[in-house]
KOLBAGU-171315 format. One line per 10 residues: number of its first residue (from 1); for each residue z, y, x of N, C-alpha, C, O. Coordinates in pm, 1 decimal, padded with zeros to 6 digits. Each point is the difference from the previous one (the first is absolute). Layout:
NUM) Z/Y/X/Z/Y/X/Z/Y/X/Z/Y/X; ...
# end
This chain:
1) -00207.5/01582.9/-00567.3/-00039.5/-00048.2/00131.1/-00067.5/-00137.2/-00007.7/-00100.5/-00024.2/00066.8; 00155.8/-00064.1/-00147.9/-00057.5/-00134.2/-00014.1/-00140.2/00010.0/-00058.5/-00091.3/-00069.1/00045.2; 00073.9/00154.0/-00144.6/-00132.5/00017.8/-00060.4/-00099.4/00050.5/00103.8/-00115.0/-00043.8/00002.1; 00158.6/00136.0/00084.5/-00087.7/00050.3/00106.5/-00040.3/-00112.3/00094.9/-00116.0/-00009.4/00040.2; 00211.2/-00074.8/-00004.9/-00028.7/-00112.4/00089.9/-00099.9/-00094.3/-00065.5/-00095.4/-00043.9/00064.3; 00116.5/00012.5/-00191.6/-00092.8/-00087.6/-00071.3/-00140.4/00059.7/-00004.0/-00098.8/-00071.6/00016.6; 00090.1/00201.1/-00038.4/-00131.1/00065.4/-00007.1/-00066.5/00010.9/00136.7/-00122.1/-00011.5/00010.3; 00200.8/00033.6/00094.7/-00055.3/00017.7/00134.4/-00037.4/-00131.8/00067.3/-00086.1/-00001.8/00087.9; 00149.2/-00107.6/-00127.8/-00023.8/-00128.7/00064.8/-00139.5/-00051.7/-00034.8/-00047.4/00018.5/-00112.0; -00017.8/-00083.3/00208.2/-00137.3/-00047.5/-00015.2/-00012.3/-00123.6/-00090.6/-00106.0/-00021.5/-00058.7
11) 00209.5/-00058.1/00046.3/00002.4/-00123.7/-00079.1/-00114.3/-00094.9/00037.5/-00086.9/-00028.8/-00082.3; 00087.6/-00020.0/00208.5/-00106.0/-00092.1/00041.8/-00000.4/-00130.3/-00079.7/-00103.4/-00066.2/-00008.9; 00216.2/00028.9/-00048.5/00007.0/-00120.9/-00081.6/-00027.8/00027.0/-00146.5/00017.0/-00088.1/-00084.3; -00059.3/00208.9/00053.9/-00033.0/00041.9/-00136.3/00116.3/-00017.0/-00096.9/00115.9/00021.0/00035.8; -00148.2/-00059.1/-00158.4/00098.9/-00006.6/-00107.3/00108.0/-00103.5/00029.5/00116.4/00020.9/-00034.3; -00152.8/-00130.9/00096.5/00099.5/-00103.7/00029.4/00108.0/00052.3/00093.9/00118.3/-00027.9/-00019.6; -00158.2/00103.1/00121.0/00098.4/00055.6/00092.3/00091.8/00098.5/-00072.6/00121.6/-00002.7/00018.3; -00179.8/00088.2/-00099.7/00079.3/00095.0/-00078.5/00097.2/-00074.8/-00091.1/00117.1/00036.5/-00011.0; -00166.7/-00140.5/-00053.3/00083.3/-00079.6/-00090.1/00118.4/-00061.2/00074.4/00112.4/00002.3/-00050.2; -00136.7/-00057.2/00169.8/00107.1/-00061.8/00078.4/00103.1/00103.4/00045.0/00120.1/-00026.7/-00000.9
21) -00167.6/00144.0/00040.0/00092.5/00105.5/00042.6/00088.7/00041.7/-00117.3/00121.1/00015.3/00015.7; -00181.1/00002.8/-00131.7/00077.6/00041.5/-00117.2/00097.2/-00110.2/-00042.2/00115.8/00028.2/-00030.8; -00161.9/-00153.3/00029.1/00089.2/-00111.1/-00036.0/00117.1/-00009.4/00097.2/00114.4/-00019.0/-00041.1; -00143.9/00032.6/00170.5/00106.3/-00005.6/00099.9/00098.8/00113.8/-00015.5/00120.9/-00020.0/00011.6; -00172.1/00139.3/-00037.9/00087.1/00116.5/-00018.3/00088.2/-00018.0/-00123.0/00118.8/00032.1/00003.0; -00176.4/-00082.9/-00109.6/00076.3/-00020.7/-00123.6/00108.8/-00105.1/00021.1/00109.4/00011.7/-00055.3; -00139.0/-00113.8/00134.8/00099.4/-00105.1/00022.9/00121.2/00052.1/00077.0/00108.4/-00057.4/-00009.6; -00125.6/00165.5/00085.7/00110.8/00057.0/00077.3/00061.8/00121.1/-00069.1/00095.9/00058.0/00050.9; -00148.3/-00020.4/-00163.2/00037.7/00122.9/-00069.0/00139.9/-00007.5/-00059.1/00034.9/-00096.9/-00067.5; 00045.5/00200.7/00093.5/00132.2/00010.4/-00061.4/-00004.8/00087.3/-00124.5/00071.4/-00025.4/-00097.0
31) -00155.1/00127.3/00099.7/-00009.0/00093.1/-00112.1/-00128.3/-00020.1/-00076.7/-00045.8/-00112.6/-00019.6; -00011.8/00223.8/-00023.9/-00122.9/-00006.9/-00078.7/-00117.7/00064.2/00070.3/-00111.3/-00000.7/-00052.6; 00134.1/00056.9/00171.9/-00105.4/00069.3/00073.3/-00016.6/-00064.1/00137.1/00098.2/-00020.6/00071.3; -00221.2/-00010.6/-00034.3/-00028.8/-00054.8/00132.8/00014.3/00112.8/00101.9/-00057.6/00107.6/-00016.0; 00135.8/-00134.3/00121.3/00019.6/00098.4/00106.5/-00059.4/-00053.4/00130.2/-00050.3/-00112.3/00004.4; 00056.1/00192.5/00100.5/-00052.0/-00042.7/00130.0/00070.8/-00124.8/00051.1/-00060.2/-00080.5/00070.9; 00185.9/00063.8/-00105.7/00077.6/-00115.0/00047.6/-00057.0/-00132.6/-00048.0/00020.6/-00102.5/00065.2; -00091.3/00101.8/-00176.9/-00055.1/-00124.6/-00053.4/-00140.2/-00030.2/00052.2/-00052.6/-00108.2/-00025.8; -00007.8/00199.6/00097.4/-00137.2/-00020.7/00048.1/-00000.8/-00076.5/00131.5/00091.7/00015.6/00080.6; -00193.8/-00098.2/-00057.1/-00010.0/-00073.7/00126.1/-00023.6/00094.4/00118.0/-00062.6/00105.1/-00014.1
41) 00113.6/-00144.7/00129.4/-00013.0/00085.1/00119.1/-00145.4/00023.9/00037.5/-00033.8/00107.7/00049.2; -00052.7/-00205.8/-00071.4/-00141.0/00018.9/00035.7/-00061.3/00113.1/-00080.8/-00080.5/00077.2/00052.0; 00117.6/-00067.2/-00176.7/-00050.2/00107.4/-00085.5/00055.0/00134.4/00046.6/-00072.1/00099.8/00002.2; 00199.1/-00097.5/00034.7/00061.1/00124.6/00046.7/-00059.4/00045.0/00132.5/-00022.6/00119.1/00021.1; -00002.8/-00214.3/00068.3/-00060.8/00035.9/00129.7/-00137.3/00062.2/-00020.4/-00032.1/00102.2/00060.6; -00048.6/-00163.7/-00145.7/-00134.0/00051.8/-00027.5/00008.5/00135.8/-00066.7/-00074.3/00091.8/00034.9; 00163.9/-00078.9/-00130.0/00015.8/00127.6/-00070.1/00045.9/00108.3/00095.9/-00040.1/00115.7/-00013.0; 00123.6/-00152.3/00108.9/00049.0/00097.8/00096.8/-00113.9/00052.9/00085.4/-00001.5/00118.1/00034.7; -00092.9/-00203.0/-00000.8/-00114.9/00042.3/00079.9/-00092.7/00089.4/-00080.4/-00060.5/00092.3/00054.5; 00049.1/-00119.2/-00184.4/-00097.9/00069.8/-00082.3/00054.0/00125.3/-00067.1/-00078.3/00087.2/-00037.7
51) 00208.6/-00075.5/00021.8/00055.6/00117.4/-00067.3/00119.8/00052.8/00076.5/00052.4/-00066.8/00089.2; -00010.3/00184.6/-00123.8/00110.3/00065.6/00069.5/00130.4/-00019.1/-00077.1/00050.8/00094.4/-00060.3; 00003.0/-00215.4/00062.1/00125.3/-00029.7/-00067.8/00114.1/00029.3/00096.5/-00010.9/-00025.6/00119.9; 00119.7/00079.0/-00172.6/00115.7/00033.2/00082.2/00046.3/-00123.0/00078.6/00038.0/-00101.3/-00058.8; -00041.6/00110.7/00190.3/00032.2/-00112.5/00088.6/00142.6/-00050.6/-00021.5/00024.2/-00120.2/00010.3; 00068.9/00207.7/-00039.5/00138.7/-00041.8/-00020.5/00012.6/-00094.5/-00118.4/00080.6/-00093.0/00003.2; -00158.3/00115.4/-00106.3/00005.1/-00087.5/-00117.1/-00054.8/-00138.0/00033.6/00050.8/-00100.6/-00049.5; -00151.8/00095.3/00131.5/-00058.5/-00129.0/00037.6/00092.9/-00078.9/00091.2/00004.0/-00122.8/-00007.8; 00068.9/00189.4/00092.0/00088.1/-00071.7/00091.7/00099.5/-00087.0/-00074.6/00024.9/-00113.4/00040.8; 00031.4/00163.0/-00147.2/00093.3/-00078.9/-00079.3/-00070.4/-00122.4/-00057.8/00054.7/-00110.2/00001.4
61) -00174.0/00129.8/-00051.1/-00075.5/-00112.7/-00056.1/-00029.1/-00104.8/00106.5/00012.6/-00119.9/-00024.8; -00051.5/00165.5/00143.6/-00026.2/-00094.1/00108.1/00126.2/-00077.5/00035.2/-00005.0/-00121.4/00019.6; 00117.1/00190.4/-00011.6/00125.6/-00066.5/00034.4/00039.4/-00101.5/-00107.5/00045.5/-00110.0/00031.3; -00063.0/00147.2/-00156.1/00032.0/-00092.5/-00109.3/-00088.9/-00123.3/00008.2/00048.2/-00112.4/-00014.6; -00176.9/00132.5/00037.8/-00092.2/-00113.6/00010.3/00029.4/-00085.3/00122.8/-00010.2/-00122.6/-00005.7; 00046.8/00186.8/00117.2/00035.9/-00075.6/00120.0/00123.9/-00084.8/-00025.2/00004.5/-00117.0/00038.0; 00096.0/00176.2/-00102.2/00121.9/-00073.3/-00031.7/-00029.9/-00116.2/-00094.2/00050.2/-00110.9/00018.6; -00132.0/00137.5/-00119.2/-00037.2/-00105.2/-00094.3/-00069.1/-00115.2/00072.6/00031.4/-00116.7/-00023.8; -00125.2/00149.6/00112.0/-00071.9/-00103.5/00073.7/00095.7/-00080.1/00087.5/-00009.3/-00122.6/00005.8; 00100.4/00190.0/00061.8/00095.8/-00069.4/00086.0/00089.2/-00093.6/-00081.9/00027.4/-00112.6/00041.7
71) 00017.4/00159.2/-00157.3/00085.2/-00084.0/-00085.0/-00076.2/-00120.9/-00052.2/00054.5/-00110.2/-00006.3; -00180.1/00130.6/-00030.9/-00081.8/-00111.0/-00048.6/-00020.4/-00102.4/00110.8/00012.2/-00120.3/-00023.4; -00043.0/00167.3/00143.7/-00020.7/-00092.3/00112.0/00127.7/-00076.9/00032.5/-00005.7/-00119.8/00027.8; 00121.1/00187.3/-00030.9/00127.2/-00068.8/00025.1/00027.7/-00104.2/-00107.9/00043.3/-00111.2/00030.1; -00068.3/00147.2/-00155.0/00023.0/-00094.3/-00110.1/-00092.2/-00120.4/00012.1/00042.4/-00113.3/-00022.7; -00167.3/00136.8/00058.2/-00094.3/-00111.3/00014.5/00042.4/-00091.5/00114.6/-00010.5/-00122.1/-00011.3; 00058.1/00179.7/00121.0/00049.5/-00082.1/00111.1/00124.6/-00077.8/-00041.4/00010.6/-00119.8/00026.0; 00082.7/00188.0/-00090.1/00124.8/-00062.6/-00043.7/-00026.8/-00114.7/-00096.9/00069.5/-00101.6/00001.9; -00170.1/00118.8/-00085.6/-00032.5/-00099.8/-00103.1/-00110.4/-00095.7/00044.7/-00057.3/-00071.3/-00082.3; 00027.8/00069.5/00210.3/-00100.8/-00090.3/00057.7/-00134.3/00009.0/-00071.1/-00068.0/-00100.9/-00018.6
81) 00030.3/00221.7/-00021.0/-00130.2/00020.5/-00062.0/-00007.3/-00032.9/-00148.2/-00107.0/00010.1/-00059.9; 00218.3/-00049.1/-00000.1/00002.5/-00032.2/-00142.8/00002.0/00130.5/-00080.1/00101.6/00069.3/-00004.9; -00214.6/-00037.2/-00057.4/-00014.8/00127.4/-00070.3/00095.3/00009.9/-00119.1/00059.2/00105.4/-00023.1; -00044.2/-00212.3/-00051.3/00087.7/00003.1/-00117.5/00144.0/00030.2/00040.6/00065.7/00084.5/-00060.8; -00017.2/-00153.4/00163.1/00137.7/00020.1/00045.9/00016.1/00138.6/00063.0/00101.3/00066.5/-00021.5; -00200.2/-00023.4/00098.7/00006.0/00132.8/00062.7/00004.3/00109.2/-00106.6/00073.7/00097.7/00013.8; -00151.8/-00113.9/-00118.8/00000.7/00098.4/-00109.2/00138.1/00006.5/-00064.5/00048.6/00108.5/-00032.0; 00014.6/-00224.2/00012.8/00135.2/-00001.6/-00056.8/00098.1/00070.3/00092.9/00085.0/00076.5/-00045.5; -00096.7/-00102.3/00176.1/00088.3/00065.4/00097.1/-00018.0/00151.7/-00002.1/00096.7/00074.6/00015.5; -00219.0/-00030.0/-00034.4/-00029.3/00143.4/-00002.6/00028.8/00063.4/-00135.7/00006.9/00122.3/-00011.7
91) 00009.7/-00205.2/-00089.7/00027.7/00051.8/-00133.8/-00121.6/00058.4/-00069.4/00011.3/00092.8/-00080.0; -00129.4/-00148.9/00111.7/-00124.0/00047.2/-00062.8/-00075.9/-00119.6/-00056.7/00022.6/-00113.2/00042.7; -00112.4/00136.9/-00138.5/-00081.0/-00110.6/-00052.7/-00091.0/-00060.0/00108.1/-00044.4/00069.6/00091.2; 00018.1/-00198.4/-00103.5/-00086.5/-00069.1/00096.1/-00136.9/00067.0/00009.0/-00054.2/00014.9/00109.5; -00002.1/00025.5/-00223.0/-00132.1/00063.2/-00000.6/00001.2/00131.7/00078.0/-00097.3/00033.8/00067.5; 00206.5/00039.1/-00077.1/00012.2/00125.3/00074.5/00001.9/-00028.4/00149.5/-00064.7/00070.2/00077.8; 00138.4/-00172.8/-00037.6/00004.4/-00035.7/00141.8/-00137.6/-00044.4/00048.0/-00041.9/00036.8/00109.8; -00028.4/-00115.0/-00190.2/-00134.3/-00042.8/00039.0/-00091.3/00120.5/00019.3/-00076.3/00004.9/00096.4; 00083.3/00091.6/-00186.3/-00081.6/00121.3/00012.3/00035.1/00074.0/00129.1/-00088.9/00043.6/00073.1; 00218.2/-00029.6/-00045.5/00043.5/00072.5/00118.9/-00041.8/-00073.7/00127.7/-00036.3/00063.5/00099.0
101) 00041.0/-00195.8/-00100.8/-00043.3/-00078.2/00116.2/-00149.1/00019.2/00026.0/-00042.4/00011.6/00115.0; -00036.5/-00008.1/-00221.3/-00143.9/00025.7/00016.3/-00023.1/00140.3/00055.5/-00085.5/00020.3/00086.2; 00161.6/00075.3/-00135.8/-00011.1/00138.7/00045.5/00034.5/00009.8/00149.3/-00069.2/00068.3/00075.5; 00175.1/-00136.1/-00034.2/00041.3/00000.9/00140.5/-00106.7/-00065.2/00086.9/-00034.3/00052.2/00106.0; -00018.2/-00166.1/-00150.2/-00103.7/-00070.2/00077.0/-00124.3/00087.1/00015.0/-00059.6/00005.9/00107.5; 00021.1/00060.8/-00214.3/-00118.1/00087.1/00004.3/00021.8/00116.8/00095.8/-00090.3/00036.2/00075.4; 00209.1/00022.4/-00077.9/00031.2/00112.8/00088.7/-00002.1/-00043.8/00146.2/-00042.6/00076.0/00087.0; 00088.3/-00197.9/-00059.6/00000.7/-00049.5/00138.0/-00141.1/-00028.2/00050.9/-00027.8/00013.0/00119.2; -00062.0/-00052.1/-00212.1/-00138.5/-00027.4/00039.5/-00076.6/00127.2/00032.7/-00094.0/-00002.1/00079.5; 00132.7/00108.7/-00138.7/-00075.7/00120.3/00032.3/00025.4/00108.0/-00092.7/-00056.8/00108.2/00014.3
# end
């Protein structure tokens, strides 16, 4: 399914966008295979419009991403915007939090 999404997506940011998506997915990876849960919601939304992916599978991904975004926003508020401290509170590397914050900001813009 992930391979289909990668192939179906237009990649308006070209190789750099693909690289960022893969780096972000790898940073969240528990196993050895990238799944829908590691993909950004913007990619899943676009893929959903372009291909016939089982809607039930996407709902879980959306919920996971929504929960992740809510937790990140709460941590950032709790830590007064201090990314290093917020990353420690969330138990993730600072670079991962920075990537996720950029992803959230981009999704909010459009």
